[in-house]
C-alpha positions as CSV (number, residue, x, y, z in Angstrom):
1,M,-0.1,-0.1,-0.2
2,G,2.8,2.5,0.5
3,G,3.9,1.6,-3.3
4,A,1.9,5.3,-4.1
5,L,4.5,7.2,-2.5
6,E,6.7,6.4,-5.2
7,T,4.4,8.3,-7.4
8,L,3.0,11.0,-4.9
9,C,6.7,11.6,-3.2
10,G,8.6,11.3,-6.3
11,Q,6.5,13.8,-8.2
12,S,5.9,16.3,-5.6
13,N,9.5,16.6,-4.9
14,G,10.2,17.1,-8.5
15,A,7.5,19.8,-8.7
16,K,9.2,21.4,-5.7
17,Q,6.3,20.9,-3.5
18,Y,8.4,19.9,-0.5
19,H,5.5,20.4,2.5
20,T,3.3,17.5,0.8
21,L,6.3,14.7,1.3
22,G,5.7,14.7,4.9
23,I,1.9,14.7,4.8
24,H,2.0,11.8,1.9
25,M,4.3,9.8,4.1
26,Q,2.1,10.1,7.4
27,R,-1.0,9.3,5.3
28,A,0.9,6.0,3.8
29,M,1.7,5.2,7.4
30,F,-1.8,5.4,8.7
31,V,-3.3,3.3,6.1
32,N,-0.5,0.7,6.4
33,L,-1.1,0.3,10.4
34,L,-4.8,-0.4,9.3
35,V,-4.0,-2.6,6.7
36,S,-1.4,-4.5,9.0
37,I,-4.4,-5.7,11.5
38,P,-6.2,-8.2,9.0
39,L,-2.4,-9.3,8.1
40,A,-1.9,-9.9,11.7
41,F,-4.9,-12.2,11.9
42,I,-4.0,-14.0,8.8
43,W,-0.5,-14.9,10.0
44,A,-1.7,-15.8,13.5
45,N,-3.6,-18.5,11.5
46,A,-1.2,-19.3,9.0
47,G,-0.6,-22.9,10.1
48,H,-4.4,-23.8,9.6
49,I,-4.2,-22.4,6.4
50,L,-1.4,-24.3,5.2
51,V,-3.0,-27.5,6.3
52,F,-6.2,-26.3,4.3
53,L,-4.1,-25.8,1.6
54,R,-2.6,-29.6,1.6
55,Q,0.7,-29.1,2.8
56,D,2.5,-31.4,4.8
57,P,1.3,-31.1,8.3
58,E,4.9,-30.8,9.9
59,I,5.9,-28.1,7.6
60,A,2.6,-26.0,8.0
61,A,3.1,-26.2,12.1
62,E,6.5,-24.8,11.7
63,A,5.8,-22.1,9.3
64,G,2.7,-21.4,11.2
65,N,4.7,-21.0,14.6
66,Y,7.4,-18.5,12.6
67,A,4.4,-16.5,11.3
68,R,2.9,-15.9,14.6
69,F,6.5,-14.7,15.8
70,M,6.6,-12.5,12.7
71,I,3.5,-10.8,13.4
72,P,5.3,-7.7,15.3
73,S,7.4,-7.2,11.9
74,I,3.9,-6.6,10.2
75,F,3.4,-3.0,11.6
76,A,7.3,-2.2,11.3
77,Y,7.7,-3.5,7.9
78,G,4.4,-1.0,6.7
79,L,6.1,1.9,8.6
80,L,9.7,1.2,7.2
81,E,8.4,1.0,3.5
82,C,7.0,4.8,3.8
83,Q,10.3,5.9,5.7
84,I,12.2,4.3,2.5
85,R,10.0,6.0,-0.3
86,F,10.1,9.5,2.0
87,L,13.9,9.3,1.4
88,Q,14.1,7.7,-1.9
89,A,12.2,10.5,-3.3
90,Q,14.7,13.3,-1.8
91,N,17.7,10.9,-3.2
92,N,18.6,10.6,0.3
93,V,19.5,7.1,0.3
94,L,23.0,7.0,2.4
95,P,21.2,6.9,5.9
96,M,19.0,3.9,4.5
97,M,22.2,2.1,4.0
98,L,23.8,3.3,7.5
99,T,20.9,2.4,9.4
100,A,20.2,-1.0,7.4
101,G,23.8,-1.7,8.2
102,V,23.7,-1.1,11.9
103,T,20.6,-3.2,12.2
104,A,22.2,-6.1,10.3
105,A,25.1,-6.0,12.5
106,L,22.4,-6.0,15.7
107,H,20.4,-8.6,14.1
108,V,23.3,-11.0,13.9
109,F,23.6,-10.6,17.6
110,G,20.1,-11.0,18.1
111,C,19.6,-14.2,16.2
112,W,22.3,-15.5,18.3
113,I,20.4,-14.9,21.8
114,L,17.2,-15.8,20.6
115,V,17.7,-18.7,18.4
116,F,20.6,-20.5,20.3
117,K,20.6,-19.2,23.9
118,T,16.9,-18.8,24.5
119,G,16.3,-22.3,22.9
120,L,13.5,-20.7,20.9
121,G,14.8,-22.0,17.4
122,S,13.0,-20.7,14.3
123,K,10.4,-18.8,16.5
124,G,13.5,-16.9,17.8
125,A,14.7,-15.9,14.4
126,A,11.2,-14.7,13.6
127,L,11.4,-12.6,16.7
128,A,14.7,-11.3,15.8
129,N,13.7,-10.3,12.6
130,A,10.6,-8.4,14.1
131,I,12.9,-6.6,16.5
132,S,15.3,-5.6,13.8
133,Y,12.7,-4.2,11.7
134,W,11.6,-2.0,14.8
135,I,15.2,-0.5,15.3
136,N,15.6,0.3,11.7
137,V,12.2,2.3,11.8
138,F,13.1,4.0,15.0
139,L,16.9,5.0,13.5
140,L,15.2,6.0,10.5
141,A,12.4,8.5,12.3
142,A,15.3,9.8,14.4
143,Y,17.1,10.6,11.5
144,I,14.1,12.3,9.8
145,K,13.3,14.2,12.7
146,I,16.8,15.6,13.6
147,S,18.5,16.0,10.1
148,P,18.3,19.6,8.7
149,C,17.7,18.3,5.4
150,F,14.1,17.6,6.0
151,K,13.0,20.9,7.5
152,N,11.0,21.6,4.2
153,T,9.6,17.9,3.9
154,W,9.1,17.4,7.5
155,T,7.5,19.4,9.6
156,G,5.8,17.4,12.0
157,F,2.7,15.3,12.4
158,S,-0.3,17.1,10.9
159,T,-4.1,16.3,10.8
160,E,-3.9,17.0,7.2
161,A,-2.4,13.5,6.9
162,F,-6.1,11.8,7.3
163,S,-7.7,13.7,4.6
164,D,-7.8,12.7,1.2
165,I,-7.4,9.2,2.1
166,P,-10.1,7.8,-0.6
167,R,-8.0,9.7,-3.3
168,Y,-4.8,8.3,-1.8
169,L,-6.4,4.3,-1.7
170,R,-7.2,5.0,-5.7
171,L,-3.7,4.8,-6.4
172,A,-2.4,2.6,-3.4
173,I,-4.6,-0.3,-4.1
174,P,-3.7,-1.0,-7.5
175,S,0.1,-0.2,-6.5
176,A,-0.4,-3.1,-3.8
177,L,-2.0,-5.2,-6.4
178,M,0.8,-4.6,-8.7
179,I,3.6,-5.6,-6.3
180,C,1.3,-8.3,-4.6
181,L,0.1,-10.1,-7.6
182,E,4.0,-10.8,-8.5
183,I,5.1,-11.7,-4.7
184,W,2.3,-14.0,-4.4
185,S,3.1,-15.8,-7.7
186,F,6.6,-16.5,-6.3
187,E,5.2,-17.8,-3.0
188,M,2.5,-19.6,-5.0
189,M,5.3,-21.8,-6.6
190,V,6.7,-22.6,-3.0
191,L,3.0,-23.8,-2.1
192,L,2.5,-26.0,-4.8
193,S,6.2,-27.4,-4.7
194,G,4.2,-29.0,-1.5
195,L,2.2,-31.0,-3.6
196,L,4.8,-32.5,-5.6
197,P,6.2,-36.1,-4.9
198,N,8.9,-35.5,-2.0
199,P,7.4,-32.0,-0.7
200,K,10.6,-31.7,2.0
201,L,13.0,-31.7,-0.9
202,E,11.1,-29.7,-3.1
203,T,9.7,-27.1,-0.7
204,S,13.3,-26.7,0.9
205,V,14.8,-26.2,-2.4
206,L,12.2,-23.6,-3.7
207,S,12.2,-21.9,-0.5
208,I,15.9,-21.6,-0.7
209,S,15.4,-20.5,-4.5
210,L,12.9,-17.6,-3.2
211,N,14.9,-16.5,-0.5
212,T,18.1,-16.2,-2.9
213,S,16.0,-14.2,-5.5
214,A,14.6,-11.9,-2.8
215,M,18.3,-11.5,-1.4
216,V,19.9,-10.3,-5.1
217,H,16.3,-8.4,-6.1
218,M,17.2,-4.8,-7.5
219,L,14.7,-2.4,-5.9
220,P,13.2,-0.3,-8.2
221,Q,13.5,3.6,-8.3
222,G,10.4,5.8,-9.0
223,L,10.2,8.7,-11.9
224,A,9.4,12.1,-11.3
225,G,9.7,15.8,-12.4
226,R,11.0,17.0,-15.7
227,P,10.6,14.7,-18.8
228,K,14.1,14.7,-20.2
229,A,15.5,13.8,-16.7
230,A,12.8,11.1,-16.3
231,R,13.8,9.8,-19.9
232,L,17.5,9.9,-18.9
233,A,16.7,7.9,-15.9
234,A,15.0,5.4,-17.5
235,R,17.3,4.7,-20.1
236,T,20.2,4.7,-17.2
237,A,18.7,2.3,-15.4
238,T,17.7,0.0,-18.0
239,I,21.6,-0.1,-18.8
240,L,22.2,-0.7,-15.2
241,A,19.9,-3.6,-14.9
242,T,21.4,-5.3,-17.9
243,T,24.7,-4.9,-16.4
244,E,24.0,-6.0,-12.8
245,G,21.5,-8.6,-13.9
246,I,24.8,-10.2,-16.3
247,L,26.9,-10.1,-13.1
248,V,24.6,-11.3,-10.6
249,A,24.0,-14.3,-13.3
250,I,27.6,-15.1,-13.6
251,V,28.3,-15.1,-9.8
252,M,25.1,-17.4,-9.2
253,V,26.3,-20.1,-11.9
254,S,30.0,-19.7,-10.8
255,I,28.9,-20.4,-7.0
256,R,26.1,-23.1,-7.9
257,K,28.1,-26.1,-6.4
258,V,28.5,-24.6,-2.9
259,W,25.6,-21.9,-2.5
260,G,23.1,-24.8,-0.8
261,H,25.5,-25.2,1.9
262,C,24.6,-21.9,3.4
263,Y,21.0,-23.4,4.1
264,S,21.7,-26.9,4.5
265,N,24.0,-30.0,5.4
266,E,22.3,-32.6,3.0
267,E,23.8,-33.1,-0.2
268,E,20.6,-33.8,-1.7
269,V,19.4,-30.3,-1.2
270,V,22.8,-28.9,-2.1
271,T,22.9,-30.6,-5.6
272,Y,19.2,-29.8,-6.2
273,V,19.9,-26.0,-5.4
274,G,23.2,-25.8,-7.6
275,K,20.7,-27.0,-10.4
276,M,18.5,-24.4,-9.6
277,L,20.9,-21.6,-9.3
278,I,21.2,-21.5,-13.4
279,F,17.4,-21.2,-13.5
280,L,17.6,-18.6,-10.7
281,A,20.5,-16.7,-12.7
282,V,18.0,-16.2,-16.0
283,S,15.1,-15.2,-13.7
284,H,17.1,-12.7,-11.8
285,F,18.2,-11.2,-15.2
286,L,14.6,-10.7,-16.2
287,D,13.6,-9.6,-12.4
288,A,16.4,-6.8,-12.7
289,H,14.6,-5.4,-15.9
290,Q,11.3,-5.8,-14.6
291,A,12.2,-4.0,-11.4
292,V,13.3,-1.0,-13.0
293,F,10.2,-1.2,-15.5
294,S,7.8,-1.3,-12.5
295,G,9.6,1.2,-11.1
296,I,9.0,3.6,-13.6
297,A,5.4,2.4,-13.9
298,R,4.9,3.3,-10.2
299,G,6.8,6.5,-11.0
300,C,4.5,7.6,-13.9
301,G,1.1,6.5,-12.0
302,W,0.5,3.6,-13.9
303,Q,-0.4,1.5,-11.2
304,K,-3.7,-0.1,-12.7
305,K,-2.0,-0.8,-16.1
306,G,0.9,-2.5,-14.2
307,A,-1.7,-4.6,-11.9
308,F,-3.3,-5.6,-15.1
309,V,0.3,-6.5,-16.9
310,N,1.2,-8.6,-13.7
311,L,-2.1,-10.5,-13.5
312,G,-1.8,-11.6,-17.2
313,A,1.9,-12.4,-17.0
314,F,1.6,-14.5,-14.1
315,Y,-1.9,-15.9,-13.4
316,L,-3.0,-16.5,-17.2
317,W,0.5,-17.2,-18.6
318,G,3.4,-18.1,-16.3
319,I,1.9,-20.0,-13.2
320,P,-0.5,-22.4,-15.8
321,A,2.6,-22.8,-17.7
322,G,4.5,-23.8,-14.6
323,I,1.7,-26.2,-13.3
324,V,1.9,-27.9,-16.7
325,L,5.5,-28.4,-16.6
326,A,5.6,-29.6,-13.0
327,F,2.6,-31.9,-12.7
328,V,2.0,-32.7,-16.2
329,F,5.4,-33.5,-17.8
330,H,7.0,-34.1,-14.4
331,V,9.5,-31.5,-14.3
332,G,9.5,-30.8,-10.7
333,G,10.5,-27.9,-9.0
334,K,12.4,-26.8,-12.0
335,G,9.2,-26.6,-13.9
336,L,7.8,-24.5,-11.5
337,W,10.7,-22.2,-11.6
338,L,10.2,-22.2,-15.4
339,G,7.0,-21.1,-15.1
340,I,8.1,-17.8,-13.3
341,I,11.0,-17.4,-16.1
342,L,8.1,-17.1,-18.6
343,A,6.1,-15.1,-16.7
344,L,9.1,-12.6,-16.2
345,S,9.8,-12.6,-19.8
346,A,6.1,-11.7,-20.8
347,Q,6.0,-8.9,-18.2
348,V,9.5,-7.4,-19.2
349,M,8.6,-7.5,-22.9
350,I,5.0,-5.9,-22.1
351,Y,6.4,-3.2,-19.8
352,F,9.5,-2.6,-22.6
353,V,6.8,-1.9,-25.2
354,V,4.9,0.5,-23.1
355,I,7.7,2.6,-22.1
356,L,8.9,2.6,-25.5
357,Q,5.6,4.3,-26.4
358,T,5.8,6.6,-23.8
359,N,5.4,10.6,-24.4
360,W,7.5,11.8,-21.6
361,D,6.5,15.5,-22.0
362,K,2.9,14.1,-21.8
363,Q,3.8,12.3,-18.7
364,A,5.5,15.5,-17.2
365,K,2.4,17.3,-17.5
366,K,0.1,14.5,-16.0
367,A,2.7,14.5,-12.8
368,A,2.3,18.4,-12.5
369,D,-1.6,18.0,-12.3
370,R,-1.6,15.4,-10.0
371,V,0.8,17.4,-7.7
372,T,-1.5,20.5,-8.2
373,Q,-4.6,18.3,-6.9
374,E,-2.9,17.1,-4.2
375,S,-1.7,20.5,-2.7
376,T,-5.0,22.2,-3.3
């Protein structure tokens, strides 16, 4: 739901309507906290939901326990995403790197205490994640409040944030659908792997693959402001995505025989992960480009178009193809991930065609009109 800030904050900053950035962030935080409440109830019952979806009872019980201890992180993550987009819109990314570094260092210590010293195991790992998210939120909040960089964009809490929520939701809901439709497709592949023969092996490897894919995923950047700058940013980001995608793919292929040891000591899992990394290298190259193209779409306010693109690419094409490959042609987990590759391919091609046909001068005018509406 915070994805709407990539459009609103980015375009407000580009139009020099600095005072509205803090209002947008507060409004997004309020909405995200409300949305987090029903999500918390879902996570509290995750184990029962997984059993209903015919997952292995042992795996479902462990996942359910983990999800319950992760519930505090839902609220922190919702706030953190708003802070990140507020800072990104102002090209102020150094504090994000520093606070993330501090949080990561503390996270290692927290995991050691909560996982090994308390005997909580995976539940301790979930609790450590939640604590780390909250630490990051408080660190960024302190920086935003103290730093003189935000004297124009953060002027304190305001009741103005509670106005125009319906207008915000008209952009936030498609933005959430655009992102969730893609994320859910990856998660669905893990769930489907639990229905394959040898579900523990398949689920373990697909989970490792998903974790690896998320780790190397490029964060998309929103675009705002002047048409020439937007056009240049789009081209530059695409070139960087191509370069990064190739380099990361080479690294993945190079370490494929040892990467599995980071997650498991079972040779069967390590060997299977090695085979999957070749597929991950291809999917990441595509994913790097779609991350940039999706960021351009959100920056331009194309969330509704993006939601339809993701719906078609993943749910009408990629996932059905993956199911056929996995269950009809018995390709297994590799077939499910091939479905992801097919979906990403379609997604990238559609976005690429749309962006090639974009009139940047017209987009700049639309952005200016949107900022004017928001400030009045």
